[in-house]
Structures are given as structure tokens and as C-alpha cells.
N, CA and C atoms as an extended XYZ file, in Angstrom:
435
Properties=species:S:1:pos:R:3:atomname:S:1:resname:S:1:resid:I:1 pbc="F F F"
N        49.930      -50.538       -4.972 N   UNK     1
C        48.619      -50.212       -4.321 CA  UNK     1
C        48.060      -48.992       -5.051 C   UNK     1
N        46.834      -49.146       -5.525 N   UNK     2
C        46.051      -48.063       -6.127 CA  UNK     2
C        45.285      -47.279       -5.255 C   UNK     2
N        45.278      -45.973       -5.479 N   UNK     3
C        44.483      -45.020       -4.631 CA  UNK     3
C        43.031      -44.903       -5.235 C   UNK     3
N        42.090      -45.156       -4.471 N   UNK     4
C        40.777      -45.039       -4.836 CA  UNK     4
C        39.987      -44.001       -4.001 C   UNK     4
N        38.812      -43.512       -4.343 N   UNK     5
C        38.152      -42.549       -3.500 CA  UNK     5
C        37.841      -43.119       -2.115 C   UNK     5
N        37.782      -44.524       -2.044 N   UNK     6
C        37.490      -45.075       -0.691 CA  UNK     6
C        38.747      -44.976        0.281 C   UNK     6
N        39.945      -44.752       -0.445 N   UNK     7
C        40.974      -44.623        0.407 CA  UNK     7
C        41.044      -43.247        1.173 C   UNK     7
N        40.311      -42.343        0.521 N   UNK     8
C        40.299      -40.973        1.198 CA  UNK     8
C        39.049      -40.829        2.124 C   UNK     8
N        37.988      -41.390        1.474 N   UNK     9
C        36.677      -41.340        2.090 CA  UNK     9
C        35.964      -42.601        2.316 C   UNK     9
N        36.219      -43.357        3.275 N   UNK    10
C        35.723      -44.602        3.531 CA  UNK    10
C        34.179      -44.729        3.473 C   UNK    10
N        33.688      -43.593        4.023 N   UNK    11
C        32.210      -43.481        4.064 CA  UNK    11
C        31.825      -42.629        2.748 C   UNK    11
N        31.154      -43.404        1.704 N   UNK    12
C        30.807      -42.709        0.502 CA  UNK    12
C        29.349      -42.197        0.540 C   UNK    12
N        28.722      -42.093        1.623 N   UNK    13
C        27.388      -41.650        1.729 CA  UNK    13
C        27.196      -40.237        1.132 C   UNK    13
N        28.267      -39.479        1.025 N   UNK    14
C        28.195      -38.049        0.719 CA  UNK    14
C        28.011      -38.008       -0.813 C   UNK    14
N        28.363      -39.044       -1.550 N   UNK    15
C        28.199      -39.147       -3.027 CA  UNK    15
C        26.761      -38.768       -3.512 C   UNK    15
N        25.835      -39.213       -2.753 N   UNK    16
C        24.401      -39.191       -3.097 CA  UNK    16
C        23.953      -37.727       -3.042 C   UNK    16
N        24.744      -36.926       -2.227 N   UNK    17
C        24.330      -35.547       -2.035 CA  UNK    17
C        25.052      -34.599       -2.939 C   UNK    17
N        25.806      -35.046       -3.961 N   UNK    18
C        26.571      -34.236       -4.751 CA  UNK    18
C        25.643      -33.317       -5.503 C   UNK    18
N        26.103      -32.009       -5.658 N   UNK    19
C        25.275      -31.035       -6.464 CA  UNK    19
C        25.933      -31.029       -7.778 C   UNK    19
N        25.025      -31.181       -8.835 N   UNK    20
C        25.526      -31.150      -10.252 CA  UNK    20
C        26.310      -30.023      -10.690 C   UNK    20
N        25.862      -28.761      -10.296 N   UNK    21
C        26.688      -27.615      -10.738 CA  UNK    21
C        28.027      -27.567       -9.965 C   UNK    21
N        27.908      -27.865       -8.696 N   UNK    22
C        29.211      -27.904       -8.017 CA  UNK    22
C        30.218      -28.872       -8.582 C   UNK    22
N        29.731      -30.022       -8.856 N   UNK    23
C        30.608      -31.153       -9.316 CA  UNK    23
C        31.159      -30.690      -10.641 C   UNK    23
N        30.391      -30.287      -11.613 N   UNK    24
C        30.877      -29.885      -12.912 CA  UNK    24
C        31.803      -28.812      -12.778 C   UNK    24
N        31.580      -27.674      -11.858 N   UNK    25
C        32.445      -26.577      -11.697 CA  UNK    25
C        33.888      -27.122      -11.201 C   UNK    25
N        33.845      -28.127      -10.188 N   UNK    26
C        35.005      -28.668       -9.763 CA  UNK    26
C        35.798      -29.464      -10.823 C   UNK    26
N        35.072      -30.217      -11.580 N   UNK    27
C        35.756      -30.970      -12.647 CA  UNK    27
C        36.418      -30.016      -13.664 C   UNK    27
N        35.705      -29.036      -14.085 N   UNK    28
C        36.287      -28.055      -15.003 CA  UNK    28
C        37.539      -27.381      -14.374 C   UNK    28
N        37.356      -26.926      -13.161 N   UNK    29
C        38.510      -26.285      -12.404 CA  UNK    29
C        39.803      -27.306      -12.390 C   UNK    29
N        39.340      -28.664      -12.123 N   UNK    30
C        40.614      -29.595      -11.972 CA  UNK    30
C        41.092      -29.673      -13.419 C   UNK    30
N        40.363      -29.756      -14.403 N   UNK    31
C        40.914      -29.937      -15.710 CA  UNK    31
C        41.718      -28.826      -16.090 C   UNK    31
N        41.085      -27.581      -15.851 N   UNK    32
C        41.772      -26.305      -16.168 CA  UNK    32
C        43.171      -26.162      -15.505 C   UNK    32
N        43.137      -26.583      -14.109 N   UNK    33
C        44.480      -26.665      -13.401 CA  UNK    33
C        45.410      -27.555      -13.986 C   UNK    33
N        45.083      -28.747      -14.326 N   UNK    34
C        45.939      -29.746      -14.870 CA  UNK    34
C        46.507      -29.359      -16.098 C   UNK    34
N        45.581      -28.801      -17.052 N   UNK    35
C        46.026      -28.245      -18.316 CA  UNK    35
C        46.923      -27.090      -18.293 C   UNK    35
N        46.731      -26.271      -17.214 N   UNK    36
C        47.497      -25.016      -17.121 CA  UNK    36
C        48.902      -25.425      -16.486 C   UNK    36
N        48.946      -26.185      -15.394 N   UNK    37
C        50.166      -26.503      -14.785 CA  UNK    37
C        50.926      -27.796      -15.293 C   UNK    37
N        50.325      -28.494      -16.118 N   UNK    38
C        50.915      -29.717      -16.617 CA  UNK    38
C        51.927      -29.300      -17.733 C   UNK    38
N        52.018      -28.145      -18.240 N   UNK    39
C        52.800      -27.910      -19.415 CA  UNK    39
C        53.841      -26.768      -19.010 C   UNK    39
N        54.853      -26.561      -19.623 N   UNK    40
C        55.762      -25.444      -19.318 CA  UNK    40
C        55.233      -24.222      -20.223 C   UNK    40
N        54.409      -23.562      -19.544 N   UNK    41
C        53.908      -22.305      -20.191 CA  UNK    41
C        53.556      -21.349      -19.132 C   UNK    41
N        53.412      -20.128      -19.546 N   UNK    42
C        52.924      -19.093      -18.561 CA  UNK    42
C        51.654      -19.355      -17.931 C   UNK    42
N        51.409      -19.005      -16.826 N   UNK    43
C        50.111      -19.314      -16.098 CA  UNK    43
C        49.213      -18.214      -16.686 C   UNK    43
N        47.973      -18.792      -16.989 N   UNK    44
C        46.918      -17.883      -17.568 CA  UNK    44
C        45.747      -17.838      -16.534 C   UNK    44
N        45.147      -16.695      -16.586 N   UNK    45
C        44.022      -16.429      -15.682 CA  UNK    45
C        42.846      -17.379      -16.183 C   UNK    45
N        42.232      -17.996      -15.241 N   UNK    46
C        40.894      -18.834      -15.489 CA  UNK    46
C        39.765      -17.900      -15.232 C   UNK    46
N        38.839      -17.799      -16.126 N   UNK    47
C        37.591      -16.956      -15.988 CA  UNK    47
C        36.526      -17.883      -15.471 C   UNK    47
N        36.531      -17.936      -14.146 N   UNK    48
C        35.502      -18.934      -13.321 CA  UNK    48
C        34.099      -18.278      -13.586 C   UNK    48
N        33.982      -17.104      -13.784 N   UNK    49
C        32.613      -16.628      -14.037 CA  UNK    49
C        32.078      -17.069      -15.337 C   UNK    49
N        33.013      -17.028      -16.478 N   UNK    50
C        32.556      -17.502      -17.697 CA  UNK    50
C        32.254      -19.022      -17.627 C   UNK    50
N        33.097      -19.803      -17.006 N   UNK    51
C        32.717      -21.234      -16.638 CA  UNK    51
C        31.480      -21.480      -16.104 C   UNK    51
N        31.137      -20.658      -14.970 N   UNK    52
C        29.922      -20.878      -14.278 CA  UNK    52
C        28.775      -20.530      -15.192 C   UNK    52
N        28.863      -19.515      -15.993 N   UNK    53
C        27.815      -19.117      -16.938 CA  UNK    53
C        27.557      -20.248      -17.971 C   UNK    53
N        28.654      -20.711      -18.416 N   UNK    54
C        28.622      -21.752      -19.410 CA  UNK    54
C        27.955      -23.084      -18.762 C   UNK    54
N        28.198      -23.541      -17.702 N   UNK    55
C        27.555      -24.479      -16.908 CA  UNK    55
C        26.098      -24.284      -16.755 C   UNK    55
N        25.808      -22.958      -16.386 N   UNK    56
C        24.414      -22.507      -16.158 CA  UNK    56
C        23.551      -22.520      -17.501 C   UNK    56
N        24.329      -22.190      -18.578 N   UNK    57
C        23.580      -22.315      -19.948 CA  UNK    57
C        23.399      -23.826      -20.261 C   UNK    57
N        24.430      -24.585      -20.014 N   UNK    58
C        24.183      -26.014      -20.373 CA  UNK    58
C        23.070      -26.581      -19.646 C   UNK    58
N        22.871      -26.139      -18.328 N   UNK    59
C        21.798      -26.741      -17.510 CA  UNK    59
C        20.475      -26.274      -18.140 C   UNK    59
N        20.385      -24.994      -18.554 N   UNK    60
C        19.072      -24.570      -19.174 CA  UNK    60
C        18.895      -25.182      -20.489 C   UNK    60
N        19.970      -25.422      -21.263 N   UNK    61
C        19.698      -26.064      -22.524 CA  UNK    61
C        19.309      -27.595      -22.282 C   UNK    61
N        19.803      -28.224      -21.367 N   UNK    62
C        19.331      -29.549      -20.957 CA  UNK    62
C        17.826      -29.496      -20.596 C   UNK    62
N        17.414      -28.559      -19.711 N   UNK    63
C        16.017      -28.439      -19.370 CA  UNK    63
C        15.186      -28.195      -20.614 C   UNK    63
N        15.656      -27.353      -21.516 N   UNK    64
C        14.829      -27.022      -22.753 CA  UNK    64
C        14.788      -28.335      -23.631 C   UNK    64
N        15.943      -29.058      -23.660 N   UNK    65
C        15.795      -30.314      -24.415 CA  UNK    65
C        14.893      -31.324      -23.929 C   UNK    65
N        14.944      -31.447      -22.508 N   UNK    66
C        13.945      -32.295      -21.885 CA  UNK    66
C        12.520      -31.969      -22.182 C   UNK    66
N        12.270      -30.608      -22.222 N   UNK    67
C        10.828      -30.202      -22.607 CA  UNK    67
C        10.626      -30.496      -24.031 C   UNK    67
N        11.611      -30.480      -24.858 N   UNK    68
C        11.473      -30.649      -26.265 CA  UNK    68
C        11.047      -32.149      -26.563 C   UNK    68
N        11.778      -32.972      -25.715 N   UNK    69
C        11.565      -34.425      -25.869 CA  UNK    69
C        10.248      -34.764      -25.413 C   UNK    69
N         9.655      -34.213      -24.301 N   UNK    70
C         8.374      -34.397      -23.765 CA  UNK    70
C         7.276      -33.983      -24.902 C   UNK    70
N         7.601      -32.864      -25.495 N   UNK    71
C         6.589      -32.275      -26.514 CA  UNK    71
C         6.578      -33.204      -27.816 C   UNK    71
N         7.802      -33.688      -28.151 N   UNK    72
C         7.916      -34.492      -29.364 CA  UNK    72
C         7.252      -35.932      -28.952 C   UNK    72
N         7.335      -36.454      -27.853 N   UNK    73
C         6.801      -37.625      -27.445 CA  UNK    73
C         5.258      -37.549      -27.491 C   UNK    73
N         4.799      -36.387      -26.960 N   UNK    74
C         3.333      -36.218      -27.048 CA  UNK    74
C         2.865      -36.142      -28.425 C   UNK    74
N         3.643      -35.437      -29.291 N   UNK    75
C         3.121      -35.374      -30.712 CA  UNK    75
C         3.160      -36.723      -31.268 C   UNK    75
N         4.150      -37.533      -31.099 N   UNK    76
C         4.323      -38.883      -31.614 CA  UNK    76
C         3.098      -39.662      -31.223 C   UNK    76
N         2.667      -39.651      -29.876 N   UNK    77
C         1.590      -40.284      -29.366 CA  UNK    77
C         0.195      -39.797      -30.115 C   UNK    77
N         0.111      -38.512      -30.212 N   UNK    78
C        -1.077      -37.983      -30.991 CA  UNK    78
C        -1.077      -38.435      -32.377 C   UNK    78
N         0.015      -38.454      -33.100 N   UNK    79
C         0.007      -38.925      -34.554 CA  UNK    79
C        -0.257      -40.380      -34.565 C   UNK    79
N         0.269      -41.161      -33.687 N   UNK    80
C        -0.054      -42.570      -33.699 CA  UNK    80
C        -1.456      -42.871      -33.376 C   UNK    80
N        -2.164      -42.028      -32.509 N   UNK    81
C        -3.508      -42.040      -32.238 CA  UNK    81
C        -4.383      -41.693      -33.655 C   UNK    81
N        -3.816      -40.875      -34.351 N   UNK    82
C        -4.504      -40.426      -35.598 CA  UNK    82
C        -4.543      -41.588      -36.670 C   UNK    82
N        -3.686      -42.574      -36.475 N   UNK    83
C        -3.761      -43.759      -37.329 CA  UNK    83
C        -5.071      -44.296      -37.509 C   UNK    83
N        -5.755      -44.437      -36.426 N   UNK    84
C        -7.087      -45.013      -36.395 CA  UNK    84
C        -8.048      -44.149      -37.199 C   UNK    84
N        -7.794      -42.762      -37.001 N   UNK    85
C        -8.800      -41.876      -37.806 CA  UNK    85
C        -8.505      -41.972      -39.340 C   UNK    85
N        -7.136      -42.187      -39.626 N   UNK    86
C        -6.788      -42.271      -41.086 CA  UNK    86
C        -7.463      -43.473      -41.636 C   UNK    86
N        -7.409      -44.529      -40.969 N   UNK    87
C        -7.923      -45.884      -41.379 CA  UNK    87
C        -9.404      -45.758      -41.580 C   UNK    87
N       -10.150      -45.060      -40.760 N   UNK    88
C       -11.691      -44.773      -40.797 CA  UNK    88
C       -11.886      -43.852      -42.049 C   UNK    88
N       -11.012      -42.839      -42.258 N   UNK    89
C       -11.283      -42.033      -43.384 CA  UNK    89
C       -11.069      -42.867      -44.670 C   UNK    89
N        -9.999      -43.664      -44.803 N   UNK    90
C        -9.795      -44.505      -45.920 CA  UNK    90
C       -11.003      -45.434      -46.215 C   UNK    90
N       -11.424      -46.030      -45.206 N   UNK    91
C       -12.690      -46.985      -45.316 CA  UNK    91
C       -13.845      -46.162      -45.836 C   UNK    91
N       -14.058      -45.008      -45.278 N   UNK    92
C       -15.241      -44.205      -45.728 CA  UNK    92
C       -15.034      -43.753      -47.284 C   UNK    92
N       -13.892      -43.411      -47.635 N   UNK    93
C       -13.562      -42.941      -48.949 CA  UNK    93
C       -13.711      -44.130      -50.049 C   UNK    93
N       -13.216      -45.329      -49.456 N   UNK    94
C       -13.496      -46.520      -50.394 CA  UNK    94
C       -14.961      -46.959      -50.500 C   UNK    94
N       -15.676      -46.920      -49.309 N   UNK    95
C       -17.144      -47.031      -49.403 CA  UNK    95
C       -17.923      -46.025      -50.383 C   UNK    95
N       -17.450      -44.764      -50.270 N   UNK    96
C       -18.063      -43.687      -51.148 CA  UNK    96
C       -17.602      -43.951      -52.573 C   UNK    96
N       -16.462      -44.306      -52.865 N   UNK    97
C       -16.050      -44.671      -54.156 CA  UNK    97
C       -16.821      -45.798      -54.797 C   UNK    97
N       -17.028      -46.819      -54.039 N   UNK    98
C       -17.809      -48.030      -54.528 CA  UNK    98
C       -19.253      -47.627      -54.688 C   UNK    98
N       -19.840      -46.873      -53.804 N   UNK    99
C       -21.172      -46.321      -53.924 CA  UNK    99
C       -21.376      -45.496      -55.276 C   UNK    99
N       -20.323      -44.596      -55.387 N   UNK   100
C       -20.352      -43.692      -56.578 CA  UNK   100
C       -20.280      -44.489      -57.878 C   UNK   100
N       -19.478      -45.514      -57.857 N   UNK   101
C       -19.181      -46.267      -59.045 CA  UNK   101
C       -20.560      -46.965      -59.334 C   UNK   101
N       -21.171      -47.625      -58.319 N   UNK   102
C       -22.448      -48.281      -58.624 CA  UNK   102
C       -23.519      -47.304      -59.075 C   UNK   102
N       -23.457      -46.147      -58.574 N   UNK   103
C       -24.524      -45.111      -58.937 CA  UNK   103
C       -24.140      -44.715      -60.520 C   UNK   103
N       -22.867      -44.405      -60.714 N   UNK   104
C       -22.488      -44.166      -62.164 CA  UNK   104
C       -22.911      -45.303      -63.209 C   UNK   104
N       -22.611      -46.546      -62.726 N   UNK   105
C       -23.096      -47.729      -63.605 CA  UNK   105
C       -24.579      -47.684      -63.880 C   UNK   105
N       -25.356      -47.424      -62.825 N   UNK   106
C       -26.828      -47.498      -62.862 CA  UNK   106
C       -27.173      -46.350      -63.831 C   UNK   106
N       -26.616      -45.188      -63.767 N   UNK   107
C       -27.028      -44.005      -64.452 CA  UNK   107
C       -26.528      -44.307      -65.995 C   UNK   107
N       -25.363      -44.948      -66.267 N   UNK   108
C       -25.024      -45.248      -67.517 CA  UNK   108
C       -26.101      -46.341      -68.186 C   UNK   108
N       -26.465      -47.276      -67.487 N   UNK   109
C       -27.430      -48.246      -67.842 CA  UNK   109
C       -28.791      -47.615      -68.306 C   UNK   109
N       -29.251      -46.680      -67.552 N   UNK   110
C       -30.522      -45.960      -67.815 CA  UNK   110
C       -30.301      -45.143      -68.987 C   UNK   110
N       -29.225      -44.386      -69.127 N   UNK   111
C       -28.877      -43.606      -70.378 CA  UNK   111
C       -28.921      -44.397      -71.631 C   UNK   111
N       -28.239      -45.592      -71.529 N   UNK   112
C       -28.203      -46.542      -72.622 CA  UNK   112
C       -29.609      -46.910      -73.084 C   UNK   112
N       -30.402      -47.183      -72.100 N   UNK   113
C       -31.707      -47.571      -72.288 CA  UNK   113
C       -32.574      -46.519      -72.964 C   UNK   113
N       -32.378      -45.252      -72.511 N   UNK   114
C       -33.230      -44.147      -72.990 CA  UNK   114
C       -32.604      -43.975      -74.510 C   UNK   114
N       -31.345      -44.039      -74.592 N   UNK   115
C       -30.728      -43.833      -76.058 CA  UNK   115
C       -31.217      -44.838      -76.979 C   UNK   115
N       -31.396      -46.150      -76.520 N   UNK   116
C       -31.876      -47.055      -77.444 CA  UNK   116
C       -33.329      -46.820      -77.696 C   UNK   116
N       -34.225      -46.329      -76.727 N   UNK   117
C       -35.496      -45.860      -77.033 CA  UNK   117
C       -35.513      -44.678      -78.112 C   UNK   117
N       -34.728      -43.755      -77.906 N   UNK   118
C       -34.604      -42.594      -78.910 CA  UNK   118
C       -34.290      -43.080      -80.332 C   UNK   118
N       -33.295      -44.048      -80.334 N   UNK   119
C       -32.977      -44.512      -81.705 CA  UNK   119
C       -34.054      -45.274      -82.341 C   UNK   119
N       -34.877      -46.037      -81.461 N   UNK   120
C       -35.952      -46.842      -81.996 CA  UNK   120
C       -37.075      -45.713      -82.472 C   UNK   120
N       -37.225      -44.703      -81.776 N   UNK   121
C       -38.248      -43.695      -82.070 CA  UNK   121
C       -37.763      -43.038      -83.343 C   UNK   121
N       -36.547      -42.888      -83.565 N   UNK   122
C       -36.058      -42.176      -84.796 CA  UNK   122
C       -36.221      -43.105      -85.998 C   UNK   122
N       -36.030      -44.336      -85.749 N   UNK   123
C       -36.331      -45.371      -86.921 CA  UNK   123
C       -37.816      -45.250      -87.158 C   UNK   123
N       -38.626      -45.283      -86.119 N   UNK   124
C       -40.086      -45.353      -86.466 CA  UNK   124
C       -40.532      -43.986      -87.083 C   UNK   124
N       -39.964      -42.857      -86.717 N   UNK   125
C       -40.355      -41.597      -87.180 CA  UNK   125
C       -39.931      -41.587      -88.737 C   UNK   125
N       -38.739      -42.145      -89.029 N   UNK   126
C       -38.297      -42.258      -90.410 CA  UNK   126
C       -39.164      -43.050      -91.295 C   UNK   126
N       -39.592      -44.237      -90.761 N   UNK   127
C       -40.621      -45.117      -91.424 CA  UNK   127
C       -41.958      -44.347      -91.649 C   UNK   127
N       -42.425      -43.628      -90.629 N   UNK   128
C       -43.662      -42.913      -90.716 CA  UNK   128
C       -43.585      -41.871      -91.736 C   UNK   128
N       -42.436      -41.133      -91.791 N   UNK   129
C       -42.305      -40.035      -92.691 CA  UNK   129
C       -42.217      -40.644      -94.074 C   UNK   129
N       -41.645      -41.851      -94.272 N   UNK   130
C       -41.685      -42.486      -95.566 CA  UNK   130
C       -43.060      -42.825      -96.093 C   UNK   130
N       -43.912      -43.312      -94.973 N   UNK   131
C       -45.272      -43.752      -95.308 CA  UNK   131
C       -46.075      -42.476      -95.681 C   UNK   131
N       -45.763      -41.409      -94.889 N   UNK   132
C       -46.515      -40.177      -95.187 CA  UNK   132
C       -46.181      -39.628      -96.571 C   UNK   132
N       -45.022      -39.819      -96.984 N   UNK   133
C       -44.481      -39.414      -98.325 CA  UNK   133
C       -45.206      -40.218      -99.426 C   UNK   133
N       -45.486      -41.589      -99.112 N   UNK   134
C       -46.160      -42.514     -100.020 CA  UNK   134
C       -47.651      -42.019     -100.123 C   UNK   134
N       -48.105      -41.657      -99.051 N   UNK   135
C       -49.643      -41.214      -99.020 CA  UNK   135
C       -49.719      -39.859      -99.765 C   UNK   135
N       -48.781      -39.021      -99.625 N   UNK   136
C       -48.725      -37.807     -100.276 CA  UNK   136
C       -48.528      -37.978     -101.796 C   UNK   136
N       -47.635      -39.070     -102.185 N   UNK   137
C       -47.509      -39.303     -103.646 CA  UNK   137
C       -48.869      -39.807     -104.152 C   UNK   137
N       -49.528      -40.654     -103.541 N   UNK   138
C       -50.873      -41.232     -103.887 CA  UNK   138
C       -51.820      -40.060     -104.070 C   UNK   138
N       -51.902      -39.128     -103.076 N   UNK   139
C       -52.841      -38.015     -103.137 CA  UNK   139
C       -52.592      -37.195     -104.366 C   UNK   139
N       -51.308      -36.934     -104.668 N   UNK   140
C       -50.873      -36.080     -105.890 CA  UNK   140
C       -51.223      -36.871     -107.098 C   UNK   140
N       -51.101      -38.108     -107.167 N   UNK   141
C       -51.402      -38.963     -108.373 CA  UNK   141
C       -52.909      -38.862     -108.524 C   UNK   141
N       -53.606      -38.922     -107.484 N   UNK   142
C       -55.169      -38.861     -107.695 CA  UNK   142
C       -55.611      -37.427     -107.965 C   UNK   142
N       -54.890      -36.500     -107.627 N   UNK   143
C       -55.303      -35.128     -108.099 CA  UNK   143
C       -54.812      -34.828     -109.414 C   UNK   143
N       -53.837      -35.579     -109.929 N   UNK   144
C       -53.319      -35.463     -111.226 CA  UNK   144
C       -52.214      -34.447     -111.262 C   UNK   144
N       -51.578      -34.353     -110.357 N   UNK   145
C       -50.440      -33.471     -110.391 CA  UNK   145
C       -49.236      -34.260     -110.529 C   UNK   145
């Protein structure tokens, strides 16, 4: 026959009212007692105050970690919400890049047109200068020079 908690306490309703610190302290004391008396060695003093402080510190650490988890969860939700903003920024930059490329292409076309006009004007100026030189040569010939 195995002994179970129900063997000693048939009504287990008290389990719902267990206090975490008290339960942990009792478990540590039971473990310390077993470890101390289970071996052939001199009895050592158990520092219950240090154990209680350690348990208290662990409870505080757990509360801090719970707060950290909540904060990190909120950060993750905020960052996930920023995903839509990042997609909108990408779309705006893509549209801006496309518009800028269109404008640059338009400017390049106009510059090429102006450049071709300048080259045509240079050709015409060169022809006119040649004709002016021919007229000057005729004038010099008529003057006898």
C-alpha cells in the first residue's frame, strides 16, 4: 500500500489556500532536513533567515521578469504595428524614385535637344564665318590688296 497525501488529509480543499512563500520555505526546510540527517555527518545550523531572504528575492525577481515580459510583449506589438508604416514608407520611396527618374529622363531629353540646337548653331556660325571670309577676300581683291 502506498501512502498518498489523501491518506493523511482526505479533504484536500486546503491545497487551494497554500501560500507560495510558506510552501517554498517548508519544501526547502524539508530538503535541508533530509540532506542534513540523511548522511553521517555533524549537524549543521540552517540559516532560515537567509533561506527566507532568498525566497523573497526570487519572488521579487519573478515579479520583475513578469514586468519585463509584459514590456517586451508591448514592444513586439508596437514593432509589428510599425510594419504597416514601413511598407507605406517603402511605397512612397518607390513612387518618389520613379517620379525622379521620369523627371531626370525628361531633363536629359531637353538637354540633348538644346545641345543639338547649339551644335547646329555652331555649324551655321562656322558656315557664316566662312562666307564672311569669302566676302572679305572679294572686297580685298576689289581694293587691290
